[in-house]
Legacy VTK file of the C-alpha trace (Angstrom):
# vtk DataFile Version 3.0
C-alpha trace
ASCII
DATASET POLYDATA
POINTS 466 float
80.209 57.687 295.994
76.668 58.585 296.978
73.682 56.342 296.416
71.463 58.813 294.538
68.602 58.009 292.128
69.813 57.999 288.483
67.362 60.704 287.376
68.568 63.018 290.137
72.141 62.478 288.948
71.043 63.409 285.406
69.393 66.623 286.616
72.470 67.555 288.643
74.708 66.932 285.627
72.670 69.064 283.226
72.203 71.874 285.760
75.966 71.837 286.310
76.665 72.313 282.598
74.072 75.014 281.965
74.823 76.820 285.237
78.556 76.992 284.616
78.206 78.136 280.995
75.434 80.683 281.548
75.852 81.754 285.159
79.634 81.821 285.435
80.638 82.116 281.752
82.903 79.102 282.097
84.291 77.565 278.905
82.287 74.644 277.548
85.200 72.200 277.967
85.610 72.994 281.664
81.841 72.822 282.190
81.463 69.455 280.451
84.448 67.793 282.104
83.405 69.095 285.524
79.888 67.773 285.003
81.360 64.417 283.947
83.389 64.279 287.164
80.309 65.138 289.234
78.203 62.442 287.564
81.038 59.929 287.919
81.372 60.688 291.640
77.621 60.388 292.220
77.275 57.204 290.152
78.123 53.653 291.245
81.698 52.391 291.098
82.086 48.594 290.839
83.777 47.116 293.901
86.092 45.039 291.738
87.228 47.994 289.649
90.698 49.464 290.193
89.718 52.674 288.378
88.807 55.737 290.426
85.848 57.969 289.615
88.339 60.516 288.226
90.274 57.936 286.269
87.265 56.604 284.397
86.410 60.128 283.214
89.926 60.458 281.788
89.624 57.066 280.081
86.255 58.017 278.550
87.634 61.356 277.337
90.600 59.646 275.714
88.362 57.043 274.094
86.176 59.720 272.495
89.174 61.779 271.357
90.667 58.677 269.754
87.533 58.140 267.711
86.806 61.672 266.515
90.005 63.678 267.036
91.714 62.905 263.728
88.567 63.570 261.684
87.926 66.957 263.288
91.566 68.036 263.018
91.692 67.155 259.321
88.319 68.830 258.707
89.689 72.128 260.005
92.652 71.871 257.635
90.389 71.091 254.668
88.112 74.021 255.444
90.981 76.457 255.786
92.565 75.300 252.513
89.256 75.562 250.626
88.924 79.182 251.688
92.550 80.263 251.196
93.007 78.565 247.819
89.812 79.995 246.342
88.307 76.507 245.911
85.264 77.461 247.968
84.764 80.548 245.809
84.970 78.348 242.703
82.223 76.059 244.041
79.980 79.047 244.684
80.516 80.415 241.180
79.748 77.005 239.738
76.291 77.091 241.303
75.834 80.693 240.173
76.699 79.852 236.578
74.607 76.690 236.644
71.432 78.269 237.976
71.790 81.829 236.683
71.323 85.201 238.365
67.535 84.883 238.524
67.962 81.900 240.832
70.681 83.572 242.898
68.930 82.738 246.218
68.897 79.049 245.255
72.566 79.274 244.308
73.453 80.855 247.633
71.497 78.265 249.605
73.047 75.408 247.633
76.535 76.840 248.094
76.064 77.183 251.843
74.492 73.720 251.973
77.496 71.961 250.437
80.284 74.103 251.851
79.098 73.602 255.438
79.815 69.862 255.199
83.620 70.303 255.475
83.758 74.001 256.498
82.526 75.476 259.779
79.350 77.561 259.679
80.900 80.911 260.612
83.601 80.509 257.950
81.010 79.752 255.283
79.051 82.796 256.386
82.089 85.068 256.103
82.781 83.663 252.643
79.280 83.980 251.225
78.086 87.246 252.784
80.057 89.521 250.390
78.726 87.473 247.488
75.149 87.798 248.749
75.534 91.570 248.973
77.091 91.700 245.513
74.257 89.620 244.012
71.672 91.900 245.637
73.265 94.955 244.023
73.530 93.241 240.640
70.116 91.568 240.411
67.967 93.864 242.539
66.415 90.871 244.325
65.485 91.392 247.938
68.439 91.589 250.282
66.679 89.606 253.002
65.999 86.770 250.575
69.686 86.583 249.688
71.144 86.496 253.176
68.526 84.189 254.716
68.797 81.543 251.995
72.573 81.606 252.267
72.545 81.262 256.053
69.804 78.639 256.136
71.598 76.406 253.648
74.755 76.536 255.743
73.095 75.841 259.081
71.213 72.715 257.910
74.226 70.594 256.982
76.269 72.105 259.830
74.003 70.270 262.265
73.237 67.093 260.290
76.139 65.999 258.087
79.611 64.923 259.337
82.490 65.728 259.489
81.369 68.899 261.251
81.820 68.227 265.003
78.173 68.157 266.116
76.895 65.404 263.798
80.191 63.560 264.216
79.882 63.284 267.988
76.161 62.451 267.776
76.993 59.541 265.475
79.707 58.398 267.859
77.509 58.657 270.960
74.593 56.825 269.356
76.766 54.193 267.658
75.748 55.221 264.127
77.883 54.339 261.114
79.401 57.549 259.761
78.375 56.782 256.188
74.793 56.223 257.308
74.850 59.532 259.162
76.090 61.291 256.035
73.550 59.723 253.681
70.454 60.084 255.859
71.562 63.524 257.025
71.767 64.659 253.397
68.516 62.897 252.433
66.577 64.703 255.173
68.414 68.008 254.674
67.436 68.361 251.005
63.617 68.492 251.404
64.085 70.599 254.544
66.101 73.120 252.542
63.512 73.214 249.741
60.620 73.901 252.112
62.692 76.453 254.017
63.507 78.246 250.767
59.800 78.670 250.089
59.238 79.938 253.641
62.039 82.484 253.303
60.535 83.715 250.042
57.198 84.295 251.790
58.925 86.096 254.674
60.823 88.358 252.271
57.510 89.395 250.681
56.240 90.621 254.042
59.461 92.294 255.216
61.651 94.620 253.188
64.952 95.302 254.939
67.428 97.363 252.909
71.112 96.537 252.593
73.139 98.832 254.835
76.876 99.500 255.106
78.595 97.145 257.537
79.657 99.010 260.672
83.435 99.308 260.916
84.048 97.664 257.547
86.032 99.264 254.767
85.237 99.168 251.060
83.954 95.788 249.979
86.629 93.976 247.921
86.050 92.945 244.355
85.954 89.180 243.766
88.988 87.470 242.244
88.886 86.831 238.488
88.206 83.270 237.362
91.772 82.712 236.187
92.974 83.200 239.772
90.777 80.363 241.073
91.434 76.597 240.935
89.543 74.321 238.554
86.099 73.045 239.416
87.050 69.372 239.744
89.899 69.921 242.218
87.758 72.425 244.109
84.951 69.902 244.569
87.192 66.895 245.198
88.050 67.651 248.880
84.316 67.981 249.586
82.944 64.958 247.779
85.831 62.495 248.188
85.237 61.759 251.913
81.506 61.371 251.282
82.132 58.873 248.466
84.772 56.881 250.356
82.888 56.647 253.645
79.502 56.013 252.021
80.939 53.280 249.813
81.834 51.254 252.881
78.345 51.725 254.306
76.602 50.712 251.063
78.829 47.718 250.302
78.599 46.557 253.917
74.796 46.749 253.831
74.688 44.721 250.591
77.002 42.089 252.052
74.906 41.807 255.216
71.839 41.084 253.097
73.669 38.545 250.950
73.326 40.623 247.777
76.110 40.186 245.230
77.482 36.980 246.676
81.219 36.402 246.966
82.132 39.459 244.870
80.498 41.904 247.293
81.900 40.004 250.274
85.385 40.350 248.800
84.803 44.031 248.055
84.046 44.731 251.715
87.682 43.949 252.528
88.660 46.903 250.330
85.920 49.364 251.273
86.383 48.789 255.004
89.862 50.299 254.572
89.101 52.959 251.965
85.900 53.898 253.793
87.599 54.533 257.107
86.775 58.120 258.077
90.333 58.916 259.158
91.816 57.747 255.852
89.117 59.492 253.807
89.668 62.809 255.572
93.453 62.473 255.323
93.210 61.947 251.547
90.932 64.967 251.283
93.284 67.102 253.407
96.272 66.185 251.229
94.355 67.181 248.090
93.204 70.450 249.679
96.788 71.290 250.676
98.021 70.513 247.162
95.392 72.801 245.662
96.371 75.576 248.083
100.053 75.171 247.231
99.421 75.180 243.489
97.211 78.286 243.603
99.069 80.462 246.118
102.618 79.030 246.031
103.285 79.635 249.746
106.652 78.817 251.265
106.804 75.655 253.337
106.934 77.838 256.440
103.768 79.698 255.403
102.005 76.425 254.606
102.996 75.064 258.004
101.589 78.161 259.713
98.309 77.731 257.826
98.005 74.154 259.057
98.984 75.161 262.584
96.376 77.932 262.656
93.677 75.525 261.497
94.679 72.903 264.055
94.550 75.419 266.887
90.863 76.060 266.237
90.254 72.340 265.731
91.943 71.506 269.035
89.325 73.426 270.991
86.537 71.555 269.211
88.221 68.207 269.910
88.493 69.000 273.614
84.846 70.052 273.850
83.523 67.031 271.981
85.755 64.648 273.950
84.566 66.133 277.241
81.001 65.679 276.011
81.768 62.048 275.252
83.131 61.584 278.770
79.967 63.146 280.193
77.847 60.715 278.183
79.919 57.735 279.315
79.446 58.741 282.942
75.683 58.985 282.428
75.746 55.386 281.226
77.646 54.235 284.313
75.049 55.959 286.471
72.339 53.694 284.950
70.316 56.668 283.753
69.162 54.902 280.584
67.137 52.147 282.252
65.647 54.685 284.662
64.406 56.959 281.871
63.234 54.037 279.750
61.227 52.777 282.713
59.398 56.105 282.860
58.133 55.578 279.321
57.149 51.944 279.680
53.408 51.454 279.807
51.505 48.869 281.758
51.538 46.530 278.743
55.300 46.346 278.912
55.932 48.051 275.550
59.034 50.123 275.175
59.116 53.860 274.663
57.303 54.682 271.440
59.765 55.774 268.782
57.956 58.995 267.847
57.852 60.067 271.489
61.592 59.522 271.703
62.150 61.612 268.565
60.149 64.425 270.131
62.098 64.037 273.375
65.395 64.307 271.466
64.247 67.479 269.734
62.836 69.062 272.892
65.862 68.368 275.091
68.255 69.657 272.409
66.091 72.762 271.986
66.053 73.488 275.726
69.824 73.155 275.992
70.339 75.276 272.882
67.980 77.989 274.115
69.577 77.965 277.565
73.275 78.107 276.709
73.467 79.106 273.036
75.907 76.616 271.537
74.494 74.246 268.923
77.464 71.900 269.282
77.258 71.722 273.087
73.534 71.072 272.816
74.091 68.202 270.374
76.887 66.699 272.479
74.951 66.826 275.738
71.636 65.630 274.312
73.141 62.728 272.375
75.065 61.657 275.472
71.858 61.599 277.478
69.840 59.797 274.800
72.596 57.244 274.217
72.303 56.184 277.841
68.618 55.367 277.251
68.854 53.210 274.122
69.245 49.490 274.642
68.872 48.485 270.962
67.421 49.784 267.647
64.607 47.244 267.992
63.503 48.922 271.216
62.696 52.183 269.380
61.363 50.709 266.137
63.689 52.508 263.698
67.355 53.247 263.030
69.028 55.536 265.622
70.158 57.834 262.801
66.706 59.437 262.991
67.308 60.264 266.647
70.530 61.949 265.553
68.616 64.058 263.022
66.013 65.049 265.610
68.802 66.145 267.957
70.499 68.101 265.179
67.319 69.992 264.340
66.447 70.590 267.983
69.897 72.081 268.565
69.177 74.699 265.867
65.807 75.764 267.233
65.723 78.887 269.394
68.752 80.638 267.912
68.795 83.947 269.780
71.104 86.453 271.496
73.151 83.960 273.520
74.344 82.255 270.334
77.443 83.504 268.503
75.755 82.629 265.196
73.023 85.157 265.976
75.577 87.965 266.285
77.570 86.835 263.252
74.412 87.067 261.160
73.353 90.409 262.671
76.696 92.181 262.357
77.746 90.749 258.988
74.370 91.464 257.391
73.852 94.906 258.919
70.559 94.022 260.621
69.498 95.286 264.038
68.963 92.875 266.921
65.177 93.103 266.594
65.327 92.543 262.839
67.584 89.532 263.389
65.114 88.041 265.873
62.252 88.543 263.416
64.150 87.060 260.477
67.103 84.815 261.361
65.710 83.385 264.603
62.334 82.762 262.978
63.904 81.157 259.892
66.223 78.781 261.756
63.549 77.793 264.285
61.017 77.124 261.512
63.656 75.157 259.632
64.185 73.008 262.725
60.483 72.219 263.090
60.176 71.374 259.389
63.211 69.129 259.672
61.712 67.325 262.656
58.505 66.645 260.727
60.468 65.289 257.761
62.539 63.139 260.129
59.347 61.659 261.607
58.054 60.924 258.084
61.309 59.181 257.128
61.334 57.156 260.351
57.766 56.069 259.706
58.004 55.047 256.057
61.659 53.883 256.052
62.514 52.742 259.598
65.498 50.523 258.652
64.994 48.648 261.926
LINES 1 467
466 0 1 2 3 4 5 6 7 8 9 10 11 12 13 14 15 16 17 18 19 20 21 22 23 24 25 26 27 28 29 30 31 32 33 34 35 36 37 38 39 40 41 42 43 44 45 46 47 48 49 50 51 52 53 54 55 56 57 58 59 60 61 62 63 64 65 66 67 68 69 70 71 72 73 74 75 76 77 78 79 80 81 82 83 84 85 86 87 88 89 90 91 92 93 94 95 96 97 98 99 100 101 102 103 104 105 106 107 108 109 110 111 112 113 114 115 116 117 118 119 120 121 122 123 124 125 126 127 128 129 130 131 132 133 134 135 136 137 138 139 140 141 142 143 144 145 146 147 148 149 150 151 152 153 154 155 156 157 158 159 160 161 162 163 164 165 166 167 168 169 170 171 172 173 174 175 176 177 178 179 180 181 182 183 184 185 186 187 188 189 190 191 192 193 194 195 196 197 198 199 200 201 202 203 204 205 206 207 208 209 210 211 212 213 214 215 216 217 218 219 220 221 222 223 224 225 226 227 228 229 230 231 232 233 234 235 236 237 238 239 240 241 242 243 244 245 246 247 248 249 250 251 252 253 254 255 256 257 258 259 260 261 262 263 264 265 266 267 268 269 270 271 272 273 274 275 276 277 278 279 280 281 282 283 284 285 286 287 288 289 290 291 292 293 294 295 296 297 298 299 300 301 302 303 304 305 306 307 308 309 310 311 312 313 314 315 316 317 318 319 320 321 322 323 324 325 326 327 328 329 330 331 332 333 334 335 336 337 338 339 340 341 342 343 344 345 346 347 348 349 350 351 352 353 354 355 356 357 358 359 360 361 362 363 364 365 366 367 368 369 370 371 372 373 374 375 376 377 378 379 380 381 382 383 384 385 386 387 388 389 390 391 392 393 394 395 396 397 398 399 400 401 402 403 404 405 406 407 408 409 410 411 412 413 414 415 416 417 418 419 420 421 422 423 424 425 426 427 428 429 430 431 432 433 434 435 436 437 438 439 440 441 442 443 444 445 446 447 448 449 450 451 452 453 454 455 456 457 458 459 460 461 462 463 464 465
């Protein structure tokens, strides 16, 4: 083990990750776990410890996987079942019927907003893009307005609201209650989406991009009739049930901590602490989603098993990446990087790093990592791991760490360009050229991120919860 300054170890770790992903096209899991090993080797190892620098990386990876693995695995099953059963399509039509064709852009944004909580962004995009094209043909509203509102709604909650992997691992790294992450993530996402909708409308007035045939695609399929889709309640239940269960534990726990409600609330916490466990909530949601799929499509048990297996295969990759990111963050903590960075921001009066400066730092670091290597999730994992090593207590920053999580989530969306798979999904599925995508999608998502950061700062200022 070398005796290197903590900040130098941090720089070496980040350069290792970015260099391997960009320069050598190495998979994110290999890059993150290698960087964790490097940081562990360079950091101090207690003389009394019987754990090697390799062994403690394995322990940290297992610890992270134990905390988030079940939730992510079940989330992939829920998302797959929502798509295959038609439940996701039912939710979209509900918003369409509720708001009407004149407000089709709002319906598309709202659909993407809610579906991206349990369903991965690219899946939501594949689901909603045919509908956006169909609504453009039917209503005559601008094509650009349709596809940008749909994509923007999906990307906001993808980066801010668990159980999608990015927000989930940020909450874990920063020690944030999952219910709190859900509630504040949603609270900040809603005004961000509203302002972004207005910005997209202005952009669509200045640019008029026609809808073109999708290269390599056949005839666009007609949507299923309503009688082939599940009911609205069972379609919504797998989405809202985990939010209700997990949030109930957070709310009841907060009331009990403040002494509100007396013995009744204290007794209720014994129930909500079980029902509000994220693993149990997601398991209940997955069971319901599977039941809906079985009722609607009547697959054989073998076919149902293959559906679950296919979903878990994609979820397994996410679990490995997030767990490796957790190990990287744990190694940064052992290298004493937090106190070193905090010392840089301590003024002569002895005051700790100002909270707003830390929010800006979170956003900027996440943006740089996103711009450099393309993956929103990797950016969120790496940034939250670094920031977690700096925070000694919520009192030291002046507000709840959930706002740091939101700043990281928005920063990891900023700078969405050609090294991001989401950029190409949008370009190819919408029929836009690369230049048009840069002028529209990249601009929209980056503006959304800046707006979200401003709203996060406002929330942290007027409602610090410290």
